[in-house]
C-alpha positions in Angstrom: -112.2 102.2 28.9 -109.8 105.1 29.7 -109.8 107.2 32.8 -111.2 110.1 30.7 -114.1 108.0 29.4 -114.8 106.9 33.0 -114.7 110.5 34.2 -117.2 111.5 31.4 -119.5 108.7 32.4 -119.4 109.7 36.0 -120.1 113.3 35.2 -123.1 112.2 33.1 -124.5 110.2 36.1 -124.0 113.2 38.4 -125.7 115.5 35.8 -128.7 113.2 36.0 -128.6 113.0 39.8 -128.4 116.8 40.1 -131.3 117.2 37.7 -133.4 114.9 39.9 -132.2 116.6 43.1 -133.2 120.0 41.6 -136.7 118.8 40.8 -136.8 117.1 44.2 -136.0 120.5 45.8 -138.9 122.1 43.9 -141.2 119.4 45.1 -140.1 119.7 48.7 -140.8 123.4 48.6 -144.5 122.9 47.7 -146.7 124.1 50.5 -148.4 121.2 52.3 -151.9 122.6 51.4 -150.9 122.7 47.7 -149.6 119.1 47.5 -151.5 116.7 45.3 -152.1 113.1 46.2 -149.4 111.8 43.9 -146.7 114.2 45.1 -145.5 111.8 47.7 -145.1 109.0 45.1 -143.2 111.4 42.8 -141.0 112.3 45.7 -140.4 108.6 46.4 -139.3 108.1 42.8 -136.6 110.9 43.1 -135.4 109.4 46.3 -135.2 105.9 44.8 -133.3 107.4 41.9 -130.4 108.3 44.2 -129.6 104.7 44.8 -130.1 103.8 41.2 -127.6 106.5 40.2 -125.1 105.3 42.9 -125.4 101.8 41.6 -124.8 103.0 38.0 -121.7 104.7 39.2 -120.5 101.6 41.0 -121.1 99.4 38.0 -119.1 101.8 35.8 -116.3 101.6 38.4 -116.5 97.8 38.2 -116.3 97.8 34.4 -113.3 100.2 34.5 -111.4 98.0 37.0 -112.6 94.7 35.4 -114.4 93.7 38.6 -117.4 91.5 38.7 -120.7 93.3 39.1 -122.8 91.9 42.0 -126.0 90.1 40.8 -128.8 88.3 42.5 -131.3 89.1 45.3 -128.7 90.8 47.5 -127.0 92.7 44.8 -128.2 96.1 45.8 -126.9 95.7 49.3 -123.7 94.2 48.0 -123.1 97.1 45.6 -123.6 99.7 48.4 -121.4 97.7 50.8 -118.7 97.4 48.2 -118.8 101.1 47.6 -118.6 101.9 51.3 -115.6 99.4 51.7 -113.4 101.2 49.2 -111.1 103.4 51.4 -110.7 106.0 48.7 -114.4 106.2 47.8 -117.0 105.3 50.4 -114.4 105.1 53.0 -113.9 108.9 52.8 -117.5 109.5 54.0 -118.6 109.9 57.6 -120.3 107.1 59.4 -123.5 109.2 59.7 -123.5 109.8 55.9 -123.0 106.0 55.3 -126.1 105.4 57.5 -128.0 107.9 55.4 -127.1 106.0 52.3 -128.3 102.7 53.9 -131.6 104.4 54.7 -131.9 105.5 51.0 -131.3 101.8 50.0 -134.0 100.5 52.4 -136.3 103.2 51.1 -135.6 102.2 47.5 -136.5 98.6 48.3 -139.7 99.5 50.0 -140.7 101.9 47.2 -139.8 99.5 44.3 -141.7 96.6 45.9 -144.7 98.6 47.1 -147.4 100.8 45.6 -147.2 104.6 45.0 -150.5 105.3 46.7 -149.1 103.9 49.9 -146.3 106.5 50.2 -147.0 109.1 52.8 -145.4 112.6 52.8 -144.0 112.1 56.3 -141.8 109.2 54.9 -140.4 111.2 52.0 -140.0 114.6 53.5 -136.6 114.3 55.1 -134.8 112.2 52.4 -136.3 114.5 49.7 -134.9 117.6 51.5 -131.5 116.0 51.9 -131.2 114.8 48.3 -129.2 117.8 46.9 -126.7 117.7 49.8 -126.4 113.9 49.4 -125.7 114.1 45.7 -123.0 116.7 46.3 -121.3 114.7 49.0 -121.3 111.7 46.7 -119.9 113.8 43.8 -117.1 115.0 46.0 -116.2 111.4 47.0 -116.3 110.2 43.4 -114.2 113.2 42.2 -111.6 112.4 45.0 -111.5 108.8 43.8 -111.1 109.8 40.2 -108.3 112.2 41.1 -106.5 109.3 42.9 -106.5 107.1 39.7 -103.3 107.1 37.7 -103.5 108.9 34.4 -103.8 106.7 31.3 -100.5 105.8 29.6 -100.1 107.4 26.3 
């Protein structure tokens, strides 16, 4: 895989994350009295998609660098920790933002292993509203990392 191919794959992932964030923003703007019973579950899906997208990005990075992709019961935590440990990538993010990402990961786990009807709006409200900003901060970090990679030799 070339750097250009990796950049295209990363851009694809962020296109998908931005589309999710856009829909999430629309859902967050629904007046409380107009929310339907399933809106909280839909919100939870968009929130969980953030971590799925971040994991896809990290896996693409691993493939590009020929690194092993974490597997097993702790793989989601390992993928996030590996991302945060890369000085040029997750290491460029503030400690507060890193905590937000860890909250998204815990949310993802709870949502994936739970039932949609158990999701309450109070739980999804803040992460849903922060989704667009979170995606953009991640995009900036990934673009900085891509810029730091050497260009492919011709």
